[in-house]
Backbone as CSV, one residue per row, in Angstrom:
resi,resn,N_x,N_y,N_z,CA_x,CA_y,CA_z,C_x,C_y,C_z
1,MET,0.833,-1.195,0.000,0.000,0.000,0.000,0.867,1.244,0.000
2,ASN,0.392,2.263,-0.673,1.086,3.540,-0.745,0.855,4.311,0.553
3,THR,1.920,4.429,1.393,1.778,5.072,2.703,1.405,6.532,2.584
4,SER,1.951,7.234,1.578,1.633,8.655,1.426,0.147,8.848,1.129
5,LYS,-0.437,7.930,0.359,-1.871,7.995,0.071,-2.685,7.742,1.340
6,ARG,-2.195,6.853,2.184,-2.893,6.517,3.432,-2.804,7.654,4.445
7,ASN,-1.828,8.561,4.283,-1.671,9.697,5.188,-2.637,10.828,4.883
8,ASN,-3.317,10.775,3.732,-4.256,11.824,3.368,-5.400,11.893,4.366
9,LEU,-6.113,13.021,4.367,-7.162,13.265,5.361,-8.284,12.227,5.313
10,ASN,-8.824,11.947,4.118,-9.967,11.033,4.022,-9.653,9.623,4.523
11,PRO,-8.532,9.006,4.091,-8.204,7.686,4.648,-7.975,7.719,6.158
12,THR,-7.384,8.808,6.659,-7.138,8.922,8.102,-8.456,8.974,8.860
13,LEU,-9.415,9.772,8.370,-10.730,9.847,9.003,-11.449,8.505,8.914
14,SER,-11.322,7.860,7.756,-11.954,6.556,7.555,-11.400,5.531,8.539
15,ARG,-10.081,5.530,8.698,-9.417,4.583,9.599,-9.847,4.825,11.048
16,SER,-10.171,6.073,11.382,-10.503,6.451,12.760,-11.994,6.372,13.077
17,THR,-12.831,5.940,12.126,-14.283,6.013,12.323,-14.805,5.309,13.575
18,PRO,-14.328,4.114,13.962,-14.886,3.529,15.196,-14.698,4.431,16.414
19,VAL,-13.514,5.060,16.516,-13.244,5.952,17.639,-14.043,7.241,17.498
20,ILE,-14.136,7.773,16.276,-14.898,9.004,16.044,-16.353,8.805,16.428
21,PHE,-16.960,7.691,16.003,-18.361,7.427,16.337,-18.551,7.268,17.836
22,SER,-17.586,6.641,18.519,-17.678,6.484,19.980,-17.625,7.843,20.672
23,TYR,-16.676,8.686,20.245,-16.563,10.017,20.843,-17.785,10.879,20.561
24,LEU,-18.315,10.799,19.341,-19.505,11.584,19.002,-20.709,11.151,19.827
25,SER,-20.858,9.843,20.039,-21.992,9.376,20.843,-21.821,9.780,22.308
26,LEU,-20.567,9.787,22.803,-20.299,10.258,24.167,-20.564,11.753,24.278
27,LEU,-20.102,12.512,23.281,-20.318,13.964,23.245,-21.808,14.283,23.206
28,ASN,-22.572,13.487,22.458,-24.021,13.664,22.393,-24.651,13.486,23.778
29,CYS,-24.130,12.509,24.552,-24.627,12.305,25.923,-24.332,13.514,26.808
30,MET,-23.171,14.118,26.613,-22.779,15.266,27.446,-23.572,16.519,27.089
31,ILE,-23.744,16.747,25.788,-24.444,17.954,25.329,-25.955,17.821,25.518
32,ASN,-26.463,16.628,25.239,-27.901,16.392,25.275,-28.211,15.171,26.140
33,PRO,-28.047,15.308,27.481,-28.287,14.148,28.341,-29.759,13.730,28.300
34,SER,-29.997,12.553,27.779,-31.367,12.046,27.659,-31.307,10.530,27.534
35,TYR,-32.469,9.902,27.636,-32.525,8.458,27.465,-32.085,8.071,26.049
36,GLN,-32.467,8.908,25.078,-32.124,8.598,23.691,-30.619,8.651,23.472
37,SER,-29.950,9.694,23.970,-28.501,9.804,23.771,-27.763,8.679,24.495
38,PHE,-28.255,8.307,25.695,-27.655,7.190,26.429,-27.853,5.881,25.664
39,TYR,-29.050,5.698,25.139,-29.364,4.488,24.356,-28.440,4.375,23.147
40,LEU,-28.258,5.475,22.411,-27.408,5.450,21.216,-25.947,5.205,21.591
41,PHE,-25.498,5.790,22.700,-24.123,5.572,23.158,-23.881,4.090,23.434
42,VAL,-24.790,3.479,24.184,-24.658,2.058,24.526,-24.777,1.198,23.262
43,ALA,-25.758,1.526,22.401,-26.013,0.714,21.206,-24.820,0.707,20.258
44,PHE,-24.298,1.886,19.913,-23.214,1.936,18.927,-21.891,1.434,19.484
45,ASN,-21.668,1.612,20.789,-20.451,1.037,21.381,-20.567,-0.475,21.520
46,SER,-21.789,-0.972,21.699,-22.015,-2.417,21.719,-21.752,-3.028,20.342
47,ILE,-22.112,-2.290,19.289,-21.841,-2.761,17.926,-20.331,-2.848,17.695
48,ASN,-19.595,-1.845,18.185,-18.126,-1.884,18.097,-17.583,-3.126,18.795
49,LEU,-18.065,-3.374,19.997,-17.611,-4.530,20.776,-18.029,-5.838,20.117
50,SER,-19.229,-5.861,19.549,-19.742,-7.100,18.947,-18.864,-7.578,17.799
51,ASN,-18.185,-6.642,17.122,-17.332,-7.054,16.009,-16.196,-7.947,16.487
52,TRP,-15.585,-7.585,17.620,-14.510,-8.422,18.170,-15.067,-9.802,18.528
53,ILE,-16.251,-9.828,19.140,-16.879,-11.097,19.540,-17.169,-11.952,18.310
54,ILE,-17.747,-11.341,17.281,-18.080,-12.076,16.049,-16.810,-12.637,15.401
55,LYS,-15.773,-11.793,15.316,-14.520,-12.215,14.675,-13.855,-13.370,15.414
56,HIS,-13.639,-13.185,16.708,-12.768,-14.085,17.460,-13.472,-15.235,18.171
57,LEU,-14.766,-15.087,18.454,-15.470,-16.157,19.166,-16.438,-16.937,18.281
58,ILE,-16.708,-16.422,17.069,-17.632,-17.129,16.180,-16.959,-17.490,14.860
59,VAL,-16.537,-16.468,14.089,-16.036,-16.712,12.728,-14.699,-17.441,12.730
60,LYS,-13.740,-16.952,13.504,-12.409,-17.580,13.527,-12.488,-19.053,13.929
61,PRO,-13.233,-19.410,15.008,-13.357,-20.844,15.350,-13.989,-21.685,14.242
62,ILE,-14.920,-21.090,13.469,-15.545,-21.846,12.364,-14.494,-22.198,11.313
63,TYR,-13.691,-21.191,10.912,-12.626,-21.437,9.930,-11.644,-22.476,10.464
64,GLU,-11.263,-22.342,11.743,-10.284,-23.267,12.328,-10.861,-24.680,12.475
65,HIS,-12.130,-24.762,12.866,-12.776,-26.070,13.025,-12.850,-26.807,11.684
66,LEU,-13.137,-26.048,10.616,-13.206,-26.654,9.287,-11.825,-26.881,8.696
67,GLY,-10.805,-26.289,9.330,-9.434,-26.436,8.858,-9.197,-25.776,7.515
68,LYS,-9.899,-24.679,7.284,-9.774,-23.985,5.996,-9.434,-22.524,6.203
69,LYS,-8.667,-21.976,5.271,-8.372,-20.546,5.286,-9.383,-19.779,4.443
70,THR,-10.004,-20.484,3.498,-10.971,-19.878,2.585,-12.248,-20.705,2.561
71,LEU,-13.382,-20.001,2.580,-14.679,-20.666,2.468,-15.406,-20.143,1.232
72,PRO,-16.247,-20.972,0.609,-16.996,-20.515,-0.568,-17.808,-19.254,-0.236
73,ILE,-17.845,-18.333,-1.155,-18.551,-17.041,-1.062,-17.883,-16.103,-0.051
74,LEU,-17.604,-16.593,1.164,-17.022,-15.738,2.203,-15.561,-15.392,1.938
75,GLY,-14.834,-16.263,1.244,-13.421,-16.010,0.966,-12.557,-16.261,2.180
76,ILE,-11.426,-15.543,2.278,-10.491,-15.769,3.387,-11.017,-15.127,4.663
77,GLY,-10.675,-15.736,5.787,-11.101,-15.184,7.068,-10.072,-14.242,7.659
78,THR,-8.794,-14.511,7.370,-7.720,-13.668,7.887,-7.615,-12.393,7.048
79,ARG,-6.789,-11.489,7.507,-6.564,-10.256,6.734,-5.753,-10.585,5.477
80,PRO,-5.829,-9.711,4.473,-5.031,-9.936,3.264,-3.540,-9.978,3.602
81,LEU,-2.770,-10.629,2.749,-1.326,-10.747,2.935,-0.688,-9.366,3.042
82,ASN,0.232,-9.204,3.996,0.979,-7.958,4.218,0.103,-6.779,4.632
83,ALA,-1.047,-7.041,5.232,-1.891,-5.953,5.739,-1.201,-5.319,6.946
84,THR,-0.998,-4.011,6.885,-0.345,-3.300,7.985,-1.198,-2.114,8.422
85,SER,-0.973,-1.689,9.663,-1.649,-0.508,10.220,-3.160,-0.574,10.033
86,CYS,-3.761,-1.653,10.458,-5.204,-1.824,10.242,-6.042,-1.328,11.411
87,GLY,-5.386,-0.830,12.453,-6.112,-0.216,13.564,-6.399,1.232,13.244
88,ILE,-6.457,2.069,14.277,-6.751,3.488,14.042,-5.484,4.301,13.793
89,PHE,-4.303,3.704,14.026,-3.043,4.418,13.824,-2.272,3.845,12.642
90,LEU,-1.590,4.717,11.933,-0.749,4.309,10.808,0.653,4.071,11.355
91,ASP,0.825,2.929,12.057,2.085,2.677,12.760,3.016,1.714,12.018
92,GLY,2.580,1.182,10.892,3.416,0.298,10.090,3.499,-1.129,10.590
93,SER,2.797,-1.446,11.679,2.875,-2.808,12.219,1.988,-3.757,11.413
94,VAL,2.465,-5.005,11.286,1.686,-6.024,10.577,0.474,-6.371,11.424
95,SER,-0.690,-6.381,10.805,-1.935,-6.636,11.534,-2.155,-8.135,11.714
96,THR,-2.299,-8.530,12.968,-2.475,-9.950,13.279,-3.919,-10.269,13.681
97,SER,-4.753,-9.240,13.819,-6.150,-9.487,14.186,-6.888,-10.117,13.011
98,TYR,-8.029,-10.738,13.312,-8.797,-11.431,12.283,-9.497,-10.424,11.388
99,GLY,-9.764,-10.827,10.144,-10.313,-9.884,9.169,-11.799,-9.966,8.927
100,MET,-12.398,-11.127,9.150,-13.811,-11.342,8.817,-14.678,-11.252,10.065
101,PRO,-15.655,-10.326,10.125,-16.013,-9.289,9.148,-15.304,-7.971,9.473
102,SER,-15.365,-7.028,8.561,-14.733,-5.722,8.767,-15.491,-4.928,9.831
103,GLY,-14.775,-4.540,10.888,-15.391,-3.742,11.953,-15.720,-2.337,11.503
104,HIS,-14.830,-1.752,10.695,-15.075,-0.393,10.194,-16.337,-0.364,9.336
105,SER,-16.464,-1.343,8.465,-17.644,-1.421,7.607,-18.900,-1.663,8.440
106,GLN,-18.776,-2.518,9.446,-19.924,-2.843,10.299,-20.452,-1.609,11.018
107,ILE,-19.566,-0.836,11.661,-20.026,0.340,12.406,-20.506,1.434,11.453
108,ALA,-19.829,1.589,10.316,-20.225,2.627,9.356,-21.636,2.385,8.828
109,TRP,-21.935,1.139,8.464,-23.249,0.833,7.904,-24.330,0.801,8.973
110,SER,-23.994,0.453,10.203,-25.009,0.494,11.265,-25.433,1.939,11.525
111,VAL,-24.462,2.845,11.594,-24.769,4.271,11.797,-25.543,4.822,10.600
112,ALA,-25.110,4.463,9.391,-25.766,4.958,8.174,-27.227,4.527,8.108
113,ILE,-27.484,3.251,8.313,-28.859,2.738,8.223,-29.732,3.343,9.320
114,TYR,-29.188,3.478,10.524,-29.954,4.089,11.614,-30.401,5.502,11.232
115,PHE,-29.453,6.323,10.764,-29.795,7.719,10.466,-30.697,7.855,9.244
116,ILE,-30.529,6.995,8.267,-31.427,7.028,7.099,-32.849,6.673,7.523
117,LEU,-32.995,5.670,8.380,-34.321,5.304,8.884,-34.932,6.424,9.714
118,LYS,-34.105,7.138,10.492,-34.601,8.279,11.266,-35.094,9.393,10.341
119,ILE,-34.349,9.639,9.274,-34.751,10.674,8.310,-36.081,10.293,7.664
120,ILE,-36.209,9.029,7.243,-37.448,8.557,6.606,-38.613,8.624,7.591
121,LYS,-38.368,8.255,8.851,-39.428,8.305,9.865,-39.911,9.736,10.087
122,ASN,-38.980,10.678,10.180,-39.357,12.085,10.358,-40.144,12.595,9.158
123,TRP,-39.736,12.174,7.980,-40.424,12.527,6.744,-41.857,12.000,6.796
124,TYR,-42.001,10.743,7.187,-43.324,10.106,7.265,-44.198,10.791,8.325
125,ASN,-43.606,11.106,9.497,-44.359,11.751,10.574,-44.856,13.132,10.164
126,ASN,-44.019,13.886,9.467,-44.432,15.201,8.982,-45.604,15.084,8.021
127,ASP,-45.534,14.081,7.156,-46.599,13.856,6.182,-47.902,13.473,6.903
128,LYS,-47.761,12.630,7.940,-48.928,12.165,8.693,-49.588,13.305,9.464
129,GLU,-48.790,14.245,9.928,-49.300,15.383,10.697,-49.689,16.552,9.799
130,ASN,-49.785,16.289,8.504,-50.166,17.316,7.515,-49.258,18.542,7.559
131,LYS,-47.964,18.273,7.747,-46.972,19.352,7.650,-46.266,19.163,6.316
132,PRO,-46.742,19.839,5.289,-46.185,19.590,3.955,-44.690,19.904,3.877
133,ILE,-43.976,19.033,3.177,-42.542,19.226,2.985,-42.334,19.992,1.681
134,THR,-41.539,21.026,1.754,-41.281,21.853,0.573,-40.334,21.125,-0.384
135,ILE,-40.192,21.673,-1.574,-39.254,21.113,-2.563,-37.843,21.095,-1.968
136,ILE,-37.477,22.179,-1.276,-36.153,22.257,-0.630,-36.028,21.135,0.406
137,GLY,-37.122,20.883,1.123,-37.132,19.817,2.124,-36.886,18.454,1.498
138,TYR,-37.563,18.178,0.388,-37.360,16.911,-0.323,-35.922,16.781,-0.821
139,ILE,-35.407,17.865,-1.369,-34.019,17.848,-1.865,-33.060,17.569,-0.714
140,TRP,-33.300,18.223,0.433,-32.421,18.048,1.590,-32.475,16.611,2.111
141,ILE,-33.680,16.022,2.163,-33.843,14.641,2.625,-33.069,13.684,1.717
142,ILE,-33.262,13.835,0.409,-32.591,12.953,-0.560,-31.082,13.154,-0.508
143,LEU,-30.659,14.418,-0.443,-29.226,14.735,-0.385,-28.594,14.169,0.890
144,SER,-29.307,14.284,2.020,-28.791,13.749,3.288,-28.568,12.247,3.196
145,CYS,-29.547,11.531,2.626,-29.423,10.068,2.491,-28.263,9.698,1.565
146,ILE,-28.102,10.458,0.472,-27.005,10.194,-0.467,-25.654,10.417,0.212
147,ILE,-25.543,11.498,0.993,-24.284,11.798,1.697,-23.968,10.697,2.707
148,ILE,-24.972,10.281,3.483,-24.771,9.226,4.487,-24.335,7.921,3.822
149,LEU,-25.017,7.546,2.740,-24.642,6.325,2.011,-23.246,6.448,1.408
150,GLY,-22.924,7.647,0.923,-21.604,7.894,0.335,-20.483,7.726,1.350
151,ILE,-20.700,8.231,2.560,-19.681,8.107,3.616,-19.463,6.641,3.976
152,ALA,-20.570,5.894,4.169,-20.452,4.467,4.522,-19.768,3.687,3.400
153,THR,-20.129,4.011,2.153,-19.507,3.333,1.002,-18.022,3.635,0.935
154,TYR,-17.658,4.911,1.172,-16.243,5.283,1.118,-15.432,4.563,2.194
155,ILE,-15.999,4.465,3.407,-15.283,3.782,4.496,-15.031,2.327,4.112
156,SER,-16.044,1.658,3.564,-15.881,0.263,3.129,-14.859,0.160,1.999
157,TYR,-14.966,1.046,1.026,-14.044,1.074,-0.112,-12.605,1.273,0.353
158,SER,-12.410,2.215,1.278,-11.049,2.542,1.722,-10.387,1.371,2.446
159,ARG,-11.187,0.551,3.131,-10.616,-0.581,3.858,-10.049,-1.638,2.918
160,VAL,-10.572,-1.670,1.685,-10.073,-2.632,0.692,-9.009,-2.002,-0.186
161,TYR,-9.337,-0.872,-0.809,-8.512,-0.336,-1.892,-7.501,0.725,-1.479
162,ILE,-7.654,1.313,-0.295,-6.667,2.301,0.171,-5.830,1.714,1.306
163,GLU,-6.507,1.133,2.297,-5.803,0.580,3.451,-5.252,-0.817,3.189
164,GLY,-5.938,-1.587,2.352,-5.508,-2.962,2.090,-5.652,-3.866,3.296
165,CYS,-6.627,-3.557,4.162,-6.789,-4.290,5.417,-7.875,-5.351,5.374
166,HIS,-8.678,-5.357,4.309,-9.767,-6.314,4.203,-9.966,-6.738,2.757
167,THR,-10.659,-7.862,2.607,-11.085,-8.284,1.270,-12.472,-7.693,1.008
168,ILE,-12.914,-7.759,-0.239,-14.250,-7.269,-0.586,-15.312,-8.018,0.214
169,GLN,-15.146,-9.347,0.328,-16.133,-10.144,1.081,-16.214,-9.703,2.544
170,GLN,-15.070,-9.382,3.136,-15.058,-8.988,4.549,-15.807,-7.675,4.782
171,VAL,-15.659,-6.712,3.869,-16.391,-5.453,4.049,-17.870,-5.621,3.703
172,ILE,-18.189,-6.499,2.754,-19.601,-6.745,2.429,-20.309,-7.405,3.614
173,ILE,-19.687,-8.439,4.190,-20.293,-9.103,5.352,-20.404,-8.125,6.519
174,GLY,-19.358,-7.334,6.730,-19.416,-6.305,7.786,-20.547,-5.317,7.533
175,GLY,-20.706,-4.917,6.264,-21.776,-3.988,5.904,-23.159,-4.576,6.108
176,ILE,-23.325,-5.853,5.764,-24.624,-6.522,5.949,-24.957,-6.626,7.439
177,LEU,-23.972,-7.072,8.233,-24.195,-7.173,9.685,-24.501,-5.800,10.281
178,GLY,-23.729,-4.797,9.856,-23.938,-3.443,10.355,-25.312,-2.905,9.993
179,SER,-25.763,-3.176,8.768,-27.086,-2.718,8.336,-28.185,-3.344,9.187
180,ILE,-28.054,-4.650,9.459,-29.038,-5.339,10.311,-29.023,-4.726,11.712
181,MET,-27.817,-4.478,12.245,-27.710,-3.903,13.588,-28.256,-2.486,13.640
182,GLY,-27.995,-1.702,12.592,-28.540,-0.342,12.526,-30.057,-0.352,12.526
183,PHE,-30.639,-1.308,11.781,-32.099,-1.456,11.771,-32.610,-1.824,13.158
184,LEU,-31.918,-2.743,13.842,-32.339,-3.165,15.185,-32.243,-2.020,16.191
185,VAL,-31.188,-1.208,16.084,-31.044,-0.040,16.965,-32.233,0.906,16.760
186,PHE,-32.599,1.131,15.508,-33.745,1.988,15.181,-35.052,1.366,15.683
187,PHE,-35.243,0.076,15.418,-36.499,-0.609,15.737,-36.767,-0.644,17.244
188,PHE,-35.711,-0.869,18.051,-35.896,-1.002,19.499,-35.734,0.321,20.253
189,GLU,-35.431,1.394,19.547,-35.166,2.674,20.218,-36.344,3.129,21.093
190,ASN,-37.525,3.255,20.506,-38.677,3.746,21.279,-39.079,2.802,22.410
191,PRO,-39.168,1.469,22.165,-39.506,0.575,23.287,-38.512,0.654,24.448
192,VAL,-37.213,0.726,24.135,-36.204,0.789,25.206,-36.299,2.112,25.952
193,ILE,-36.452,3.221,25.223,-36.559,4.540,25.862,-37.816,4.614,26.732
194,ASN,-38.930,4.068,26.231,-40.169,4.044,27.027,-39.998,3.212,28.288
195,LEU,-39.295,2.085,28.170,-39.037,1.230,29.331,-38.177,1.961,30.365
196,LEU,-37.110,2.613,29.891,-36.231,3.373,30.798,-36.995,4.501,31.474
197,SER,-37.861,5.158,30.712,-38.643,6.267,31.263,-39.601,5.791,32.352
198,SER,-40.138,4.595,32.165,-41.089,4.067,33.160,-40.389,3.582,34.416
199,ILE,-39.126,3.200,34.282,-38.375,2.695,35.448,-37.807,3.854,36.274
200,TYR,-37.220,4.840,35.577,-36.563,5.955,36.263,-37.341,7.242,36.088
């Protein structure tokens, strides 16, 4: 991999996304202390943690139990050959952590799907309450979704083609898992917040 290319701003931000999302969710709790901000902090940090669990306690044992380095459709489970600096720092060290699924892709797509669903829900609620959305409003909604999808796509792309830390299959599986988790975070948000409100 070209180290000078990896030093650019976009790859650096992409590489740092798990930490950035954690800090943003913590900052949201500090600025806007509420059940919702606490729920999102716990949910997105749990998704970060779940990637390690999925990699090392589920996927890696499956590959080892089958005695294979490559599985049909899924491809290799380990990181690509000579993958270096696959954490949040560009330190040049060879990455020994497992590759399947991509944690960066997983967290990026979980956040993306959650926020897109929130945008669609707000759009639907406005329509239901007879609050007409202007042309500018429609443009902003569509543009917001495109930007969110673009960021998640770029993070996944960079992990394969800029960082060289994952295979295409690893980022796709990470993206699928992240999308499912983002949907679950959205789906359970109101029930969990209502439960917390009734308890405390």
